[in-house]
SEFIMAR-268245 format. One record per residue (C-alpha): residue in one letter; x, y, z. Coordinates in steps of 0.2 Angstrom, whole numbers. Example, Ala and Ser with C-alpha at 12.3 -4.5 7.8 and 13.67 -1.06 7.14 Angstrom:
! SEFIMAR-268245
site res: A, c1: 62, c2: -22, c3: 39
site res: S, c1: 68, c2: -5, c3: 36
***
This chain:
! SEFIMAR-268245
site res: M, c1: 96, c2: 62, c3: -109
site res: A, c1: 80, c2: 53, c3: -102
site res: P, c1: 63, c2: 56, c3: -111
site res: T, c1: 53, c2: 67, c3: -100
site res: F, c1: 35, c2: 71, c3: -96
site res: T, c1: 33, c2: 90, c3: -93
site res: H, c1: 18, c2: 98, c3: -85
site res: E, c1: 15, c2: 115, c3: -80
site res: F, c1: 5, c2: 116, c3: -63
site res: N, c1: -4, c2: 132, c3: -59
site res: H, c1: -15, c2: 129, c3: -43
site res: S, c1: -16, c2: 139, c3: -27
site res: A, c1: -3, c2: 129, c3: -18
site res: F, c1: 10, c2: 126, c3: -31
site res: K, c1: 14, c2: 135, c3: -48
site res: G, c1: 28, c2: 129, c3: -58
site res: K, c1: 35, c2: 117, c3: -72
site res: V, c1: 39, c2: 99, c3: -67
site res: E, c1: 49, c2: 87, c3: -77
site res: V, c1: 47, c2: 68, c3: -74
site res: P, c1: 59, c2: 55, c3: -82
site res: V, c1: 48, c2: 42, c3: -91
site res: G, c1: 61, c2: 28, c3: -95
site res: L, c1: 64, c2: 12, c3: -87
site res: F, c1: 76, c2: 16, c3: -73
site res: I, c1: 90, c2: 2, c3: -73
site res: D, c1: 107, c2: 3, c3: -65
site res: G, c1: 104, c2: 22, c3: -62
site res: E, c1: 100, c2: 26, c3: -80
site res: W, c1: 84, c2: 29, c3: -89
site res: S, c1: 81, c2: 19, c3: -105
site res: T, c1: 68, c2: 11, c3: -116
site res: S, c1: 65, c2: -8, c3: -117
site res: A, c1: 78, c2: -20, c3: -123
site res: D, c1: 63, c2: -29, c3: -131
site res: K, c1: 60, c2: -22, c3: -148
site res: S, c1: 42, c2: -28, c3: -147
site res: A, c1: 38, c2: -16, c3: -132
site res: K, c1: 25, c2: -3, c3: -135
site res: T, c1: 20, c2: 12, c3: -124
site res: I, c1: 8, c2: 14, c3: -110
site res: D, c1: -4, c2: 29, c3: -109
site res: V, c1: -5, c2: 38, c3: -93
site res: V, c1: -23, c2: 45, c3: -91
site res: N, c1: -29, c2: 60, c3: -80
site res: P, c1: -44, c2: 53, c3: -71
site res: T, c1: -51, c2: 70, c3: -68
site res: T, c1: -53, c2: 73, c3: -87
site res: G, c1: -51, c2: 56, c3: -95
site res: E, c1: -37, c2: 64, c3: -106
site res: V, c1: -20, c2: 56, c3: -109
site res: L, c1: -6, c2: 65, c3: -100
site res: T, c1: 8, c2: 56, c3: -108
site res: A, c1: 14, c2: 39, c3: -115
site res: I, c1: 28, c2: 30, c3: -106
site res: P, c1: 40, c2: 16, c3: -112
site res: E, c1: 33, c2: -1, c3: -108
site res: G, c1: 44, c2: -13, c3: -98
site res: M, c1: 46, c2: -31, c3: -103
site res: A, c1: 53, c2: -48, c3: -96
site res: A, c1: 70, c2: -44, c3: -104
site res: D, c1: 71, c2: -28, c3: -94
site res: V, c1: 67, c2: -38, c3: -78
site res: D, c1: 83, c2: -48, c3: -82
site res: L, c1: 93, c2: -33, c3: -84
site res: A, c1: 87, c2: -25, c3: -68
site res: V, c1: 90, c2: -41, c3: -58
site res: K, c1: 108, c2: -41, c3: -64
site res: A, c1: 111, c2: -23, c3: -60
site res: A, c1: 103, c2: -26, c3: -43
site res: Q, c1: 114, c2: -41, c3: -40
site res: T, c1: 129, c2: -32, c3: -45
site res: A, c1: 125, c2: -18, c3: -33
site res: F, c1: 121, c2: -30, c3: -19
site res: D, c1: 138, c2: -39, c3: -21
site res: T, c1: 148, c2: -23, c3: -23
site res: T, c1: 141, c2: -7, c3: -16
site res: W, c1: 127, c2: -12, c3: -5
site res: G, c1: 122, c2: -27, c3: 5
site res: L, c1: 136, c2: -32, c3: 17
site res: N, c1: 148, c2: -20, c3: 9
site res: C, c1: 138, c2: -4, c3: 15
site res: P, c1: 137, c2: -3, c3: 34
site res: G, c1: 120, c2: 0, c3: 42
site res: F, c1: 124, c2: 18, c3: 47
site res: K, c1: 128, c2: 23, c3: 29
site res: R, c1: 112, c2: 15, c3: 23
site res: G, c1: 103, c2: 25, c3: 36
site res: E, c1: 111, c2: 41, c3: 29
site res: Y, c1: 105, c2: 38, c3: 12
site res: L, c1: 87, c2: 35, c3: 18
site res: I, c1: 88, c2: 51, c3: 28
site res: K, c1: 94, c2: 60, c3: 13
site res: I, c1: 79, c2: 53, c3: 3
site res: A, c1: 67, c2: 58, c3: 16
site res: E, c1: 74, c2: 76, c3: 16
site res: L, c1: 72, c2: 77, c3: -3
site res: I, c1: 54, c2: 71, c3: -2
site res: E, c1: 51, c2: 84, c3: 11
site res: R, c1: 59, c2: 97, c3: 0
site res: D, c1: 49, c2: 93, c3: -15
site res: I, c1: 33, c2: 90, c3: -6
site res: D, c1: 22, c2: 101, c3: -17
site res: I, c1: 29, c2: 94, c3: -33
site res: L, c1: 26, c2: 76, c3: -27
site res: A, c1: 9, c2: 80, c3: -21
site res: S, c1: 4, c2: 89, c3: -37
site res: I, c1: 10, c2: 74, c3: -47
site res: E, c1: 0, c2: 62, c3: -36
site res: A, c1: -16, c2: 72, c3: -38
site res: L, c1: -14, c2: 74, c3: -57
site res: D, c1: -9, c2: 55, c3: -60
site res: N, c1: -20, c2: 47, c3: -46
site res: G, c1: -35, c2: 59, c3: -44
site res: K, c1: -33, c2: 60, c3: -25
site res: T, c1: -34, c2: 78, c3: -19
site res: F, c1: -19, c2: 89, c3: -17
site res: S, c1: -22, c2: 92, c3: 1
site res: A, c1: -23, c2: 74, c3: 5
site res: A, c1: -8, c2: 69, c3: -5
site res: K, c1: 2, c2: 83, c3: 3
site res: G, c1: -5, c2: 81, c3: 21
site res: F, c1: -4, c2: 62, c3: 21
site res: D, c1: 4, c2: 52, c3: 6
site res: V, c1: 19, c2: 63, c3: 4
site res: T, c1: 22, c2: 67, c3: 22
site res: E, c1: 20, c2: 49, c3: 28
site res: S, c1: 31, c2: 43, c3: 14
site res: A, c1: 45, c2: 54, c3: 20
site res: R, c1: 41, c2: 48, c3: 38
site res: V, c1: 43, c2: 30, c3: 32
site res: F, c1: 60, c2: 33, c3: 25
site res: R, c1: 66, c2: 42, c3: 40
site res: Y, c1: 59, c2: 28, c3: 52
site res: Y, c1: 68, c2: 15, c3: 43
site res: A, c1: 84, c2: 25, c3: 42
site res: G, c1: 84, c2: 23, c3: 61
site res: W, c1: 83, c2: 5, c3: 60
site res: A, c1: 97, c2: 3, c3: 47
site res: D, c1: 111, c2: 1, c3: 60
site res: K, c1: 101, c2: -8, c3: 73
site res: I, c1: 97, c2: -25, c3: 64
site res: H, c1: 106, c2: -36, c3: 76
site res: G, c1: 107, c2: -55, c3: 80
site res: K, c1: 109, c2: -63, c3: 97
site res: T, c1: 122, c2: -72, c3: 107
site res: I, c1: 114, c2: -88, c3: 113
site res: E, c1: 122, c2: -99, c3: 127
site res: T, c1: 123, c2: -117, c3: 124
site res: T, c1: 138, c2: -126, c3: 133
site res: S, c1: 154, c2: -119, c3: 140
site res: D, c1: 164, c2: -126, c3: 125
site res: K, c1: 153, c2: -118, c3: 112
site res: F, c1: 150, c2: -100, c3: 106
site res: G, c1: 134, c2: -98, c3: 97
site res: Y, c1: 127, c2: -82, c3: 89
site res: T, c1: 115, c2: -77, c3: 75
site res: R, c1: 117, c2: -64, c3: 61
site res: H, c1: 102, c2: -55, c3: 52
site res: E, c1: 108, c2: -54, c3: 35
site res: P, c1: 99, c2: -46, c3: 19
site res: V, c1: 90, c2: -58, c3: 8
site res: G, c1: 98, c2: -51, c3: -8
site res: V, c1: 88, c2: -45, c3: -23
site res: C, c1: 70, c2: -41, c3: -20
site res: G, c1: 56, c2: -40, c3: -32
site res: Q, c1: 42, c2: -28, c3: -27
site res: I, c1: 25, c2: -25, c3: -35
site res: I, c1: 14, c2: -10, c3: -29
site res: P, c1: -4, c2: -4, c3: -33
site res: W, c1: -11, c2: 12, c3: -39
site res: N, c1: -21, c2: 18, c3: -24
site res: F, c1: -7, c2: 25, c3: -14
site res: P, c1: 7, c2: 26, c3: -27
site res: L, c1: 21, c2: 35, c3: -17
site res: Y, c1: 16, c2: 29, c3: 0
site res: M, c1: 16, c2: 10, c3: -6
site res: F, c1: 33, c2: 14, c3: -14
site res: S, c1: 40, c2: 19, c3: 2
site res: W, c1: 32, c2: 5, c3: 12
site res: K, c1: 42, c2: -7, c3: 0
site res: I, c1: 58, c2: 1, c3: -3
site res: A, c1: 63, c2: 9, c3: 14
site res: P, c1: 63, c2: -7, c3: 24
site res: A, c1: 72, c2: -17, c3: 10
site res: L, c1: 86, c2: -4, c3: 9
site res: A, c1: 88, c2: -3, c3: 28
site res: T, c1: 91, c2: -21, c3: 29
site res: G, c1: 104, c2: -20, c3: 14
site res: C, c1: 93, c2: -28, c3: 0
site res: T, c1: 93, c2: -21, c3: -17
site res: V, c1: 76, c2: -19, c3: -27
site res: V, c1: 67, c2: -21, c3: -43
site res: I, c1: 50, c2: -13, c3: -41
site res: K, c1: 35, c2: -12, c3: -53
site res: P, c1: 24, c2: 3, c3: -49
site res: S, c1: 6, c2: 2, c3: -57
site res: E, c1: 5, c2: 6, c3: -75
site res: L, c1: -10, c2: 17, c3: -70
site res: T, c1: 0, c2: 28, c3: -59
site res: P, c1: 18, c2: 28, c3: -62
site res: L, c1: 23, c2: 46, c3: -61
site res: T, c1: 28, c2: 48, c3: -43
site res: A, c1: 39, c2: 33, c3: -43
site res: L, c1: 48, c2: 39, c3: -59
site res: Y, c1: 50, c2: 56, c3: -51
site res: M, c1: 58, c2: 47, c3: -36
site res: T, c1: 72, c2: 40, c3: -47
site res: K, c1: 78, c2: 58, c3: -49
site res: L, c1: 79, c2: 60, c3: -30
site res: F, c1: 88, c2: 43, c3: -28
site res: N, c1: 102, c2: 49, c3: -40
site res: E, c1: 102, c2: 66, c3: -31
site res: A, c1: 104, c2: 57, c3: -15
site res: G, c1: 119, c2: 48, c3: -22
site res: L, c1: 111, c2: 31, c3: -20
site res: P, c1: 123, c2: 18, c3: -28
site res: K, c1: 118, c2: 13, c3: -46
site res: G, c1: 108, c2: -3, c3: -46
site res: V, c1: 102, c2: -2, c3: -28
site res: V, c1: 84, c2: 3, c3: -34
site res: N, c1: 77, c2: -1, c3: -51
site res: V, c1: 60, c2: 5, c3: -57
site res: L, c1: 51, c2: -4, c3: -71
site res: V, c1: 34, c2: 2, c3: -77
site res: G, c1: 25, c2: -12, c3: -86
site res: L, c1: 10, c2: -23, c3: -86
site res: G, c1: 6, c2: -37, c3: -73
site res: Q, c1: 6, c2: -51, c3: -85
site res: T, c1: 24, c2: -46, c3: -92
site res: V, c1: 34, c2: -37, c3: -79
site res: G, c1: 24, c2: -42, c3: -64
site res: A, c1: 24, c2: -61, c3: -69
site res: A, c1: 43, c2: -60, c3: -73
site res: I, c1: 47, c2: -52, c3: -56
site res: A, c1: 37, c2: -66, c3: -47
site res: A, c1: 45, c2: -80, c3: -56
site res: H, c1: 63, c2: -74, c3: -58
site res: P, c1: 75, c2: -87, c3: -52
site res: D, c1: 88, c2: -74, c3: -46
site res: I, c1: 75, c2: -64, c3: -35
site res: E, c1: 76, c2: -70, c3: -18
site res: K, c1: 60, c2: -62, c3: -11
site res: V, c1: 44, c2: -54, c3: -18
site res: A, c1: 33, c2: -42, c3: -10
site res: F, c1: 16, c2: -38, c3: -18
site res: T, c1: 1, c2: -27, c3: -13
site res: G, c1: -15, c2: -29, c3: -23
site res: S, c1: -30, c2: -39, c3: -25
site res: T, c1: -32, c2: -57, c3: -17
site res: P, c1: -34, c2: -66, c3: -34
site res: V, c1: -18, c2: -58, c3: -41
site res: G, c1: -9, c2: -62, c3: -24
site res: R, c1: -13, c2: -80, c3: -27
site res: K, c1: -5, c2: -79, c3: -44
site res: V, c1: 11, c2: -71, c3: -37
site res: M, c1: 12, c2: -84, c3: -24
site res: E, c1: 10, c2: -98, c3: -37
site res: E, c1: 23, c2: -90, c3: -48
site res: A, c1: 35, c2: -87, c3: -34
site res: S, c1: 35, c2: -106, c3: -30
site res: K, c1: 40, c2: -112, c3: -47
site res: S, c1: 58, c2: -106, c3: -49
site res: N, c1: 67, c2: -104, c3: -32
site res: L, c1: 54, c2: -105, c3: -19
site res: K, c1: 57, c2: -87, c3: -15
site res: K, c1: 51, c2: -78, c3: 1
site res: V, c1: 34, c2: -70, c3: -1
site res: S, c1: 24, c2: -56, c3: 8
site res: L, c1: 7, c2: -52, c3: 2
site res: E, c1: -4, c2: -37, c3: 7
site res: L, c1: -21, c2: -40, c3: -1
site res: G, c1: -39, c2: -36, c3: -1
site res: G, c1: -51, c2: -32, c3: 13
site res: K, c1: -69, c2: -29, c3: 18
site res: G, c1: -67, c2: -20, c3: 34
site res: S, c1: -80, c2: -20, c3: 47
site res: N, c1: -84, c2: -4, c3: 58
site res: I, c1: -94, c2: -7, c3: 74
site res: I, c1: -103, c2: 7, c3: 82
site res: F, c1: -110, c2: 3, c3: 99
site res: A, c1: -123, c2: 14, c3: 107
site res: D, c1: -111, c2: 20, c3: 121
site res: C, c1: -99, c2: 28, c3: 108
site res: D, c1: -94, c2: 46, c3: 106
site res: F, c1: -108, c2: 49, c3: 93
site res: D, c1: -100, c2: 64, c3: 84
site res: E, c1: -83, c2: 56, c3: 83
site res: A, c1: -90, c2: 39, c3: 77
site res: V, c1: -99, c2: 48, c3: 63
site res: K, c1: -84, c2: 58, c3: 58
site res: Y, c1: -73, c2: 42, c3: 58
site res: A, c1: -86, c2: 31, c3: 49
site res: A, c1: -85, c2: 44, c3: 35
site res: Q, c1: -66, c2: 44, c3: 35
site res: G, c1: -66, c2: 25, c3: 36
site res: I, c1: -74, c2: 23, c3: 19
site res: F, c1: -73, c2: 39, c3: 10
site res: F, c1: -54, c2: 42, c3: 13
site res: N, c1: -45, c2: 41, c3: -3
site res: H, c1: -62, c2: 39, c3: -12
site res: G, c1: -64, c2: 22, c3: -5
site res: Q, c1: -49, c2: 15, c3: -14
site res: T, c1: -42, c2: 8, c3: 2
site res: C, c1: -39, c2: -10, c3: 6
site res: C, c1: -42, c2: -7, c3: 24
site res: A, c1: -58, c2: 4, c3: 21
site res: G, c1: -72, c2: 2, c3: 34
site res: S, c1: -84, c2: -4, c3: 21
site res: R, c1: -96, c2: -14, c3: 32
site res: L, c1: -104, c2: -3, c3: 45
site res: Y, c1: -113, c2: -11, c3: 60
site res: V, c1: -123, c2: 1, c3: 71
site res: Q, c1: -132, c2: -4, c3: 87
site res: R, c1: -151, c2: -4, c3: 84
site res: S, c1: -155, c2: 9, c3: 98
site res: I, c1: -145, c2: 22, c3: 89
site res: Y, c1: -147, c2: 15, c3: 71
site res: D, c1: -159, c2: 28, c3: 64
site res: K, c1: -151, c2: 43, c3: 72
site res: F, c1: -134, c2: 37, c3: 66
site res: T, c1: -140, c2: 34, c3: 49
site res: Q, c1: -147, c2: 52, c3: 47
site res: A, c1: -131, c2: 59, c3: 54
site res: F, c1: -120, c2: 48, c3: 43
site res: K, c1: -130, c2: 53, c3: 28
site res: T, c1: -128, c2: 71, c3: 31
site res: A, c1: -110, c2: 69, c3: 33
site res: A, c1: -108, c2: 60, c3: 17
site res: Q, c1: -118, c2: 73, c3: 8
site res: G, c1: -107, c2: 87, c3: 15
site res: L, c1: -91, c2: 80, c3: 7
site res: K, c1: -87, c2: 90, c3: -8
site res: V, c1: -83, c2: 79, c3: -24
site res: G, c1: -73, c2: 89, c3: -37
site res: D, c1: -57, c2: 94, c3: -44
site res: P, c1: -42, c2: 87, c3: -34
site res: F, c1: -33, c2: 104, c3: -35
site res: E, c1: -48, c2: 114, c3: -27
site res: P, c1: -44, c2: 116, c3: -9
site res: S, c1: -62, c2: 113, c3: -3
site res: S, c1: -63, c2: 96, c3: -12
site res: Y, c1: -63, c2: 80, c3: -1
site res: Q, c1: -65, c2: 67, c3: -15
site res: G, c1: -58, c2: 67, c3: -32
site res: P, c1: -61, c2: 55, c3: -46
site res: Q, c1: -59, c2: 36, c3: -46
site res: V, c1: -42, c2: 31, c3: -54
site res: S, c1: -48, c2: 25, c3: -71
site res: Q, c1: -63, c2: 21, c3: -82
site res: T, c1: -61, c2: 2, c3: -78
site res: Q, c1: -62, c2: 6, c3: -59
site res: Y, c1: -77, c2: 18, c3: -61
site res: D, c1: -86, c2: 5, c3: -71
site res: R, c1: -83, c2: -9, c3: -58
site res: I, c1: -89, c2: 2, c3: -44
site res: M, c1: -105, c2: 7, c3: -53
site res: N, c1: -108, c2: -11, c3: -57
site res: Y, c1: -108, c2: -15, c3: -39
site res: V, c1: -120, c2: -1, c3: -36
site res: E, c1: -132, c2: -7, c3: -48
site res: C, c1: -130, c2: -25, c3: -41
site res: G, c1: -134, c2: -18, c3: -24
site res: K, c1: -150, c2: -10, c3: -30
site res: Q, c1: -155, c2: -26, c3: -39
site res: E, c1: -153, c2: -36, c3: -24
site res: G, c1: -165, c2: -25, c3: -14
site res: A, c1: -153, c2: -14, c3: -4
site res: K, c1: -159, c2: 3, c3: 0
site res: V, c1: -149, c2: 18, c3: -7
site res: I, c1: -148, c2: 30, c3: 8
site res: T, c1: -138, c2: 43, c3: -2
site res: G, c1: -127, c2: 43, c3: -18
site res: G, c1: -126, c2: 29, c3: -30
site res: K, c1: -124, c2: 40, c3: -45
site res: R, c1: -110, c2: 48, c3: -56
site res: Y, c1: -105, c2: 65, c3: -51
site res: G, c1: -102, c2: 78, c3: -65
site res: K, c1: -100, c2: 75, c3: -84
site res: T, c1: -82, c2: 72, c3: -86
site res: G, c1: -69, c2: 61, c3: -77
site res: Y, c1: -72, c2: 46, c3: -66
site res: F, c1: -82, c2: 54, c3: -51
site res: I, c1: -94, c2: 44, c3: -41
site res: E, c1: -105, c2: 51, c3: -27
site res: P, c1: -102, c2: 45, c3: -9
site res: T, c1: -114, c2: 31, c3: -8
site res: I, c1: -122, c2: 23, c3: 8
site res: F, c1: -133, c2: 7, c3: 6
site res: G, c1: -145, c2: 1, c3: 20
site res: D, c1: -157, c2: -13, c3: 22
site res: V, c1: -143, c2: -25, c3: 17
site res: T, c1: -142, c2: -44, c3: 21
site res: A, c1: -126, c2: -54, c3: 24
site res: N, c1: -127, c2: -64, c3: 8
site res: M, c1: -128, c2: -49, c3: -4
site res: K, c1: -113, c2: -46, c3: -16
site res: I, c1: -110, c2: -29, c3: -10
site res: V, c1: -108, c2: -35, c3: 8
site res: R, c1: -97, c2: -50, c3: 3
site res: E, c1: -85, c2: -43, c3: -10
site res: E, c1: -73, c2: -29, c3: -10
site res: I, c1: -79, c2: -14, c3: -20
site res: F, c1: -64, c2: -3, c3: -18
site res: G, c1: -74, c2: 13, c3: -20
site res: P, c1: -84, c2: 26, c3: -10
site res: V, c1: -98, c2: 13, c3: -6
site res: I, c1: -103, c2: 7, c3: 11
site res: V, c1: -116, c2: -5, c3: 18
site res: M, c1: -125, c2: -2, c3: 34
site res: S, c1: -133, c2: -15, c3: 46
site res: A, c1: -141, c2: -14, c3: 63
site res: F, c1: -136, c2: -26, c3: 77
site res: D, c1: -142, c2: -30, c3: 95
site res: T, c1: -129, c2: -39, c3: 104
site res: E, c1: -110, c2: -39, c3: 105
site res: E, c1: -109, c2: -58, c3: 101
site res: E, c1: -120, c2: -55, c3: 86
site res: V, c1: -110, c2: -41, c3: 79
site res: V, c1: -93, c2: -50, c3: 82
site res: A, c1: -100, c2: -65, c3: 72
site res: A, c1: -106, c2: -54, c3: 58
site res: A, c1: -89, c2: -45, c3: 57
site res: N, c1: -79, c2: -61, c3: 56
site res: D, c1: -91, c2: -68, c3: 43
site res: S, c1: -79, c2: -64, c3: 29
site res: H, c1: -65, c2: -72, c3: 19
site res: Y, c1: -55, c2: -56, c3: 23
site res: G, c1: -47, c2: -51, c3: 39
site res: L, c1: -37, c2: -35, c3: 36
site res: S, c1: -45, c2: -21, c3: 47
site res: S, c1: -59, c2: -18, c3: 59
site res: G, c1: -65, c2: -3, c3: 70
site res: I, c1: -74, c2: -2, c3: 87
site res: F, c1: -83, c2: 13, c3: 94
site res: T, c1: -87, c2: 12, c3: 112
site res: L, c1: -82, c2: 21, c3: 128
site res: D, c1: -82, c2: 5, c3: 138
site res: I, c1: -64, c2: 0, c3: 139
site res: N, c1: -68, c2: -17, c3: 144
site res: R, c1: -79, c2: -20, c3: 129
site res: A, c1: -65, c2: -12, c3: 118
site res: H, c1: -52, c2: -25, c3: 123
site res: R, c1: -64, c2: -39, c3: 123
site res: V, c1: -71, c2: -36, c3: 105
site res: A, c1: -53, c2: -32, c3: 99
site res: A, c1: -47, c2: -49, c3: 104
site res: A, c1: -62, c2: -57, c3: 96
site res: L, c1: -61, c2: -49, c3: 79
site res: K, c1: -51, c2: -59, c3: 66
site res: A, c1: -42, c2: -44, c3: 58
site res: G, c1: -24, c2: -38, c3: 57
site res: T, c1: -28, c2: -21, c3: 63
site res: V, c1: -42, c2: -16, c3: 75
site res: W, c1: -45, c2: 3, c3: 77
site res: V, c1: -54, c2: 8, c3: 93
site res: N, c1: -62, c2: 25, c3: 92
site res: C, c1: -53, c2: 29, c3: 76
site res: F, c1: -51, c2: 22, c3: 59
site res: N, c1: -39, c2: 23, c3: 44
site res: E, c1: -25, c2: 29, c3: 56
site res: L, c1: -8, c2: 23, c3: 50
site res: H, c1: 9, c2: 25, c3: 57
site res: P, c1: 27, c2: 19, c3: 52
site res: Q, c1: 30, c2: 11, c3: 69
site res: L, c1: 14, c2: 0, c3: 69
site res: P, c1: 14, c2: -16, c3: 59
site res: F, c1: 0, c2: -18, c3: 45
site res: G, c1: -6, c2: -34, c3: 37
site res: G, c1: -20, c2: -46, c3: 37
site res: F, c1: -28, c2: -62, c3: 43
site res: K, c1: -36, c2: -75, c3: 32
site res: Q, c1: -36, c2: -70, c3: 13
site res: S, c1: -30, c2: -53, c3: 17
site res: G, c1: -12, c2: -58, c3: 15
site res: I, c1: 4, c2: -65, c3: 23
site res: G, c1: 17, c2: -55, c3: 33
site res: R, c1: 17, c2: -38, c3: 39
site res: E, c1: 22, c2: -21, c3: 32
site res: L, c1: 29, c2: -6, c3: 43
site res: G, c1: 36, c2: -7, c3: 60
site res: E, c1: 50, c2: -18, c3: 66
site res: Y, c1: 40, c2: -33, c3: 59
site res: A, c1: 43, c2: -28, c3: 41
site res: L, c1: 62, c2: -31, c3: 43
site res: E, c1: 58, c2: -49, c3: 44
site res: N, c1: 53, c2: -49, c3: 26
site res: Y, c1: 70, c2: -44, c3: 20
site res: T, c1: 82, c2: -53, c3: 32
site res: E, c1: 88, c2: -71, c3: 34
site res: V, c1: 94, c2: -77, c3: 51
site res: K, c1: 110, c2: -86, c3: 51
site res: T, c1: 116, c2: -97, c3: 65
site res: V, c1: 135, c2: -97, c3: 69
site res: Q, c1: 142, c2: -110, c3: 81
site res: I, c1: 160, c2: -110, c3: 86
site res: N, c1: 169, c2: -125, c3: 94
site res: L, c1: 180, c2: -117, c3: 108
site res: G, c1: 186, c2: -134, c3: 115
site res: M, c1: 191, c2: -140, c3: 98
site res: K, c1: 186, c2: -158, c3: 103
site res: C, c1: 173, c2: -168, c3: 95
site res: G, c1: 158, c2: -172, c3: 107
site res: I, c1: 153, c2: -188, c3: 97
site res: P, c1: 162, c2: -204, c3: 100
site res: L, c1: 169, c2: -211, c3: 84
***
């Protein structure tokens, strides 16, 4: 029997006892570390600051065991030995189980991460099921091409699974990022060793129960909770892992890429940080722009790599917009994630809370004006008021660096050329937004912005069909959509000599 974390939920949307296995999930079984020096990792409730449970720590030796299990599964029950339509059936079953347990998963996510139950249910869990269902549809449609060369040669390509993949995901969208990584990998026929964040591991561990219930062959997915410097580093450097996918900060992404180059030059995809710009032109739909500006930064408590954290408003409406945006921010209820009226819960950890508040203090010291917020909310947990800074300049730290919290900076601009230059003045290039009713301007500015995603008259809208990733230091490769399949496939060329005669004189 696996060790479990048991919690009794008693909120308006869900009441019941939930059990989560808390061991290392290797080859379809839960266990503790093979390394006797391994300790345990505390999982903290960010709403109260109290420890929920302690889970076994994974170590490098466990990565070795998981890779072996994944390779065996790839060679026997998965990979080229499990046809695409069958892989699709497994993915559909997983999606159905997620939908069945939507209240359980949303409750665990709210407890573990601090996001509101309503957001977890309405977005994170719902969209995770959609991602598995979307890639189920791709599983039997990953095709090569027949390519004409000469009449006596027959050439074609095959898109084959890479093999064993290592995946490292962050704490801001624990289940959603889990689905982004695992679903396309399984659809292509790859097997997986995945490390969820040690801060928010509970939904990933609950998913291991669903994998077994779905009948997924043992070893296809292996889940190891551990620290970045042990399990994460071992995954990045492992010589038998053929591809590594990482979502997290840009500095850690550089380290993952460095480690991946040392052993076998494995394929790498990186989804990294951002400092998204959101541009409000005077001809926008004013009320919609205000609502989306709030969603762009305060969604998920600002803990979003694609957050619209730099807000540029055309000067003729700047004062009016500032007042409306301030009112909108002050109207967002901060509080218990399980209260139906709460929009923003706590930040994920004490470390993250301290980091954000340090940026707030830095902004004040640099001379930025606090329009609203900038303070702790309540006396327990890691709550921060929605915060808006005005009177900022381009060289301020709060303008240049990713804060990853409910903090936004506002600036006025006059011309289109001016704001495009300001928006592009960043090491990052993950996301940007444009609010205008001029369709010509929308296309023109979207083309000029150096960002992997440009939202027009919306912000933070994500769909399984649409690729997601960044320019510049925001990453390499794309997640979601058909584009993500490229991360997990190798293209093989086959050329058959039909004439059976050598074309080169000897």
